[in-house]
N, C-alpha and C positions, 0 to 999 in steps of 0.2 A: 504494500500500500504506500502510495506517495504522500509526503507531508506537505506538498505545496498546494496552493489554491488554483482554481480555474484560471485566474489571471496571472499565473506564473508557470513557466516551463523551464526545465533544465536545458542547458546548451545541447546536451547529447540527444535530446528529443528532436532536434532539427538537423542533426549531423547527417551529411551525405558524403559518400565516398564513391568516386568513379575511377576506374583504372582503364587506360587505353594503351595499346602498343603503338609505337611511332614507326610508321612505314615510310619508304622512300618518297611516296607521293605527298607526304605531309611536310617535307623539308623545304626550306628556302635555299637560296644559292650558296649559303654558308654552311649548309649541312645540319641546320638546327630546325626544330619544329617552328612552323610559321607562327608568328605572334598572334595573328588573327584567329588561327585555329585554336590556340591556347585560350584566347579570350572567349571564344565560343564555348569551350568546355567549362570555363570558369562561370560564365553567365548561366549556363544550363544547370550546373550543380547548385549555385547560389540561389537560383530561382526556386528550386525544389526545397532547399532549406527554409526559405522565407515562406513558401506556401505551407510547408509542413508545420512551421511554427504558428502562423496566423490562422491556418485552415480557412483561408480566404483567397480570392484571386489577387495576384500581385503583379506588379510591373517594375522593371528596373528604373530607378530614378537617377542613379549616378554610379560611377565607378571611380574610386579614388585611384591614386597612382598605382599602376601595376608595375611592381619592381621585379625585373628579370634579374635573378641572382646567378643563374647557371644555365647554360644552354641545354636543351633537351635533344638528345641525339638519336639517330636511326637505330632501331631495334632495342632502344631503351623503353621502359614504360613510363607513363606519366599518370600520377595519382593525384586527383583533385579532391581535397577534403574541405568541406564548408560547414559552417554552423552560425546561428544567430548569436550576436555578441552585444546587442543593445537594442532598445525599442523606444519609440515615441508612441503617440496615440494611434497613428496609422502607418508609421514607418518602422523599418527594421534595418539595422546594420548587420551585414553578413561578412564574416572573416573567411578568407579563402587562402589555403596554403597549397602549394604545388610541389609535389615530391617526385623527383626522377629516380629511376632505378636502372642500373646497368644489369640487364637480365643475364649476362654471362657470368658475372661474379657476385651479384647481390648487393653491390655498393649502392647506397641510397644517398641522395643529396637534396637540399632545399633549392628548388629551381625558381620559385617566385612566390610572392605574397601580394594580397590586395584586400581592400575593404570595398564592399558594394552596399548601396542603399536601395531598398525596395519599398514600395508603398502599396497599400491595399487599394484596389480599384473595384468599384461596384460592390461595396460590402453588402452582405446579407442583412436582412432585417434584425437578426439577433446580434449583430456585431456591435460592440461598444468600444473596445480598445484592443490593441495588440498585447498579448500577455508579456509581462516582464520576464527577464532572463535570470536564471539561477546558475552561476558557474560552479563547477565542482572540482575540476583538475587544476593543477598549478598553472598550466597554460591558459585555461579558460579564465581563471581569476585575473591573471596578468593582462590579458587582452580586453576583458570587459571593463577593467578599471579605467581605461583611457577613453571609454565611449563618450562621456559628456563633453570632453574637450574636443574630440574629433567631430562630434555633431555640431558644436558651436563653430568650428572652423569651416565645416561644410556649408552651414547656413550663411556665414559671412561671405564665403566664396560665391555662393549662389547669387547673393545680392550684387556682388561685384560683376558677375557674369551677365546679370540682367541689365545693369548699367552699360556694360561693354556692348551688349547686343543692340543698344540704341544707336550705335555708331556703325553698324554693319549694313552695307547697301544690299538691297534686294533687286537692283537693276540687273537685267540679263546681260552678261559681259560681252556676248557676241553680237548684240544688237547695237548698231552705231546710229546715233541721232544726227 
């Protein structure tokens, strides 16, 4: 029996783990997994974590910096692990770590990390708020601890980006007046 309320969930309840083999067709001209393909895997995994946590329809709102720490190479595997690390009323932060593995010798390495934000869209009539997060492991405690600061930074950056967008032209560049 769990000791948390309906408005709380443990990080592990939203944990998603995907593993893929890296094939030659997945590689860029430098012999590493295409960044866009990795971003696809990350968004896919994180969206399942967010849906699993909220039990609502969700949509990607933002991706924080995706830090590529080590290239993912041919015939290695790429393991995407994601889980919810912070919540607002309708939003969730999802942490994603990317672990590579050389399948010939079992050596594992941290290939990338990122945070993503998802928001509830078209909530059901019974929806009131996204459940809070309860961290359990040392990693979860450390990562969830920084949520409020990261959220404040994201909201400030969003306001800056909205102001910046006011200066972006929507004129079709190939049409000459």
